[in-house]
N, C-alpha and C positions, 0 to 999 in steps of 0.2 A: 504494500500500500504506500502510495506517495504521501509524504509528510512535508508540510511547509513550515519553515522556522520563521516566526514573526517576532520582531522586537516591539515592545510596548513602551512608549514614553507618555504616560498619562499627563504629566506636567502639573499645572496649577488649576485652581478654581474648578469650574465645571468640566475641565478636561479630564480630571480623574473620574468624575461621575459618568460621563458619556462613554469613556473607554471601558470602564467596569461593566456597564450595561451592554456594550457591544460585543465583548468577547464571547459570552455564552451563546449569542445568536450566531456568530461566525462558527463556533464549534458545532452548533446544531446543524447548520447548513452543510458543513464539511462532512459530518457523519452521514447525512442523507445522500451526499454525492459520492461517498466512498473514499475520501482522503482524510488525512490527519492534519491537525494544526497544533504546533508546539509554540508556546509563547514564553518570552523572557522579558521580565519587567525591569525597566531602568528608572529609578527615581531621580531623574535629572530634571531639576526644577528651580524655581526661585528660592524655595526653601533650602535646597542644596547650596545655592549661591550665598545665602545669608549664613549658612553654617560652615561652609568650606571655602568660599571665595570664588567659586566657579560654577557655572550651570551644569557642566558635564566634565568628566575626567579627561586627562590628556589623551588617553587611548580610546576615547568615545567613538570616533569615526572608524577606527579599526574594528571595534566590536560590532558596529552596525553593518560593516561589510561582510561579516560572517553570517548574517541573516538573509532571508529571501526578500524581506520587505519590513518596513517599519510603520506602525500605526501610532500617530501622535494625537494627543488630546488638545492641549492649548497651554501656553505659558504666559505669565504676567501677573503681577500683583500691584496694588496701588502704592505700596511702600517702597517699590524699586522702579526706577525709571525704565520706560519701555525700551529705550535703545540698549540698555544693559541686557535685558532678557533676549531681545531679538538678536543682538550680536554675540550673545553667549551661547545660543543653542540653535535656533532655526536657521540663521544665515550660515553658520559654519557647516551645518548638515547639508544644506542646499548647495553651497559652493564646494565643500570638501568632497562630496560624493558626485559632483558634476551633474546635479539634477537640474538641468537648464530649462526643462519644459515644466511649467506649472499649468495643468489643465483644470479648468473650473467650468463645469456645466451650469447653465442657468435655465431652468424650465419651470413653468407654471403647471403644477401637477393637479390631477383631478382631486377634488375635495379641498383644495387650498384656494383662498381668496386673495387676489392681488389688490394692493391699495389703489391701483389704477382702475378707473371706472370703465366698465364694459369689456374687460378682458376675461376670456374663458380659458379653461385648461387647454394647453397646446398652442395658444396664441403667442406665448413667450417661450422660445426654445432656441437657445444659441450656446455655442461653446466659446470660451475665452482661452486663448493660448497666451499666457503671460511669460515673458522672458524672466528667468529666475535667478541668475547668477551675476549679472553685471548691471549696466544701465545706471539709474540713479541710486541704486543700492550698493554700488561699488564702494569699498572702504578706502577711498582715495581722497586725501585732503588733510586738514589739520587746523590747529588753533595757534595763534600767536598773540602776545601781549595780553594774556588772559587777565581780566579784572581791571585793566587800565583803560583810560579814555580811548585809546586807539586799538582796543580789542578787535580782533578780526578772525573770522572763520571762513575756511575754504572747503567746499564740498564739490568734487568733480564727478561728472557722469562718465562712464566708460562704455563705448560701443566698439565691438570687434567684429571682423568679418565672420569668424567662427561662431561667435555668440549669436549674431543676428541670423545666420543661416540655420543654426540648430533650432531656432524657434519658428522662423518664418516658413521653412520648408514643411515641417509637420503640420502647420496650420493650413497650408495649401493642400496637403494630402487629405486632411480632414474635410476641407471644403469640397474637394473632388468627390468624396464619398457621400456628402450630404446634398445640399441644394446648389452647390457650385457658386456660392457667394462668399467673398472674404472682405472684411473691413480692416484696413490697417489704420491704427490710431497713432497719431504723431503730434508734434508741435513744432514743425520745421519752420514755421513763420518766425519764431523767436529763437529757436535752438539751431543755429545755422551750421553747426558742425555735426554733433552727434545725431540729431534727428534728421538732418538732410542725408547723412550717411545711411540711416535706417531706411529712409524713403528710396534711396538708390538701391539698397539691397532688396527691398520688396519688388522694385521694378525689374531688377535683374532676374530674380527667381520666378517672377510671374511669367516670364517668357517660356518657362518649362511647363506651364499650366494654362495653355490658351483657352481651355474650356471654363476656367474660373473667372467670374466677373469680379474685378477688384475695385473697391471703393476706398478712397483715402480721406480720412477725416481728422481734423484737429480735435484734441482731447476735450476741449470745452464744448464743441458742437456735438461730439459723440456722447458726452454725458447728458446733454440736453435731450438728444434723441432717444437715449435709453429710457427717459421718463416719458417723453411725448409719444414715441413710436417704437417700442422695443421689438415689435414684429419685423422690423426692417433688417434685423441682424440674423446671421446664420453662423458664421465663424468670425471672431474678432481676434486679431493678433496685436499685441501691444508690448511696450517696454515694461520693465519691472514695476516702476511706480504707477504708470497709467493703468496697467492691468490690475494692480492691487486696488486702486480706487474704483475702477469700473465694475469689478466683480462684487464689491460691496453694494453698489447701486443695483447691479443685476440680481443679487440675492434679495434685496428689498422689494423690487418690483415682482419677484417670483413668489413673494408671500412671507418670507421670514429668513433671517440669517441662520436660524436653527435648522434649515433644510439644505444648506449649501455645502457640498463636498468639494474636495480638491485632491489632485494627484501631483506629486513632484517626481519626475522621472528623468532618467538618463536616456536620451533618444538612441544611444548606441547600445544600451542594455548591459553595459559593463558593471554598473553599480546598482544595488537594490534601491527601489523607490521608497518614498516616504509619503504617507497618505494621512490627511488631516482635515477636520471640519474647518470651515472658514471663520467661524464665529468668535474665536478667542476665548479667554478664560472667564469672562463675564463675572467679575467679583461681586457685582450687585445681587446676583442670585445664587452664588456659590454656597454649597452646604444646605440648600433648601430642598434638594431633590426634585426640582421642577425643570431642569434643563432639558431641552429637546434633544434626544439621541439620534434623530433622523439623519442629521448631517454626518455624524460619525458612522452610522450604519451604511450610508451611501458611499462614504469614503472607503469603508471596508469592502463594499462591493467592487469598487474600482481596484482595490488591492487584489482581490481574488481574480479579477480579470487579468491584471498585470502578471500574476504568477501562473497564468495558463488555465485557471479554473473558470472558464467562461460560463459554463452551465450553472455552476453554483452562484456566480456573480449575478446572472440573470434571475435566478430563483430568489436571491436576497433582494434584489431591486424590485422584483415583482411583488414580494411580500410587503415591502415598504409602500409601494404604490397602492396595494389593496387596502392597507390600514388607513392610509390618508383618504382614500375614496369612500371609505365606510363611515357614514355620519354617526354611527353608534359606537365607533371605536374610540379608545381614549386619546385625548389630545392634551398637549402641554399648554400652558398659559399663552405662549407666543402665538399660538394658533386659535386662541379663543376658548380653550378648554381649561380644565382644572386638574388633569391627571399628572402624575409624577413621571420621572425618567424611566424607572423600572417598569411601570405599567405599560408605557408605549413600547419599550423594547420587548416585553413579554408578548404583547399583541402581535408584533412583527414575527417573533419566533413561532407563535402559534399558527401563523399564516404560511409557514414554510411547507 
């Protein structure tokens, strides 16, 4: 029997709650599909940072490389600056494992109400390909004259041919398999070097995909259209920062941040991927047992698909959709219900 070795990093806040609720569901779908799942838990978190001075150990990446995939919860606490937690765990994992593709689907599912008037299930359905290892999140820059009147901070964006091609080409491939429409989000009117280079790379790669219609939009216009007309999008490809912002908007118009999954993958398949809900650690509801586990469950489905268990991934995704479509099924408060995390996860497990 095939067994998949999965690393768990529950992290902070509701991250621990949704991961704990997701693992039994993954084990159940694996049992039904005839394969095994072994999990190793790593308590790499803000608590570890406060206790030991680092979010993860020096050999953390080496440990993750030994696994088939990683399921992340979320990291962050109000008493530690966000840039500390991001640069201490998530960015080192994405960069160190060369997980340059962040795939985030945005879909209005049956049984979920969009805050946009008149939108029905299926009206919103697009994929965002977010570059994950460079761009505006590159750790290039510095501070000088800190605390003095001439205090200065420099933060540089980095765009490379390899980095752009590794995200733009998979986005074109996805558009070819969907409706044949790709939107490249940029800001080349003001970013005359990095974003113009991005535009040139999109133009160059587009020549290999003549059947794909390419729309080029500035990020401000793209954000506006996500709220006005999200149905216009099929596949969006964007830099690290723009993709991060747009997918939060996409999750909101799709009904809830608690539904939004993501996959961080190495397009060459050399390193294991990392899968995580988009929602973050949500300290305002942490410990209350009301966090929506759907985003984590959907991320786990993406994990299963990535390790080759497509049938199990489809079964898990189908169970999630069935629970959401059932008006009598439990719902967490973000979807207008009063059920807890475990009740929703159990309902999904029962649907398998």
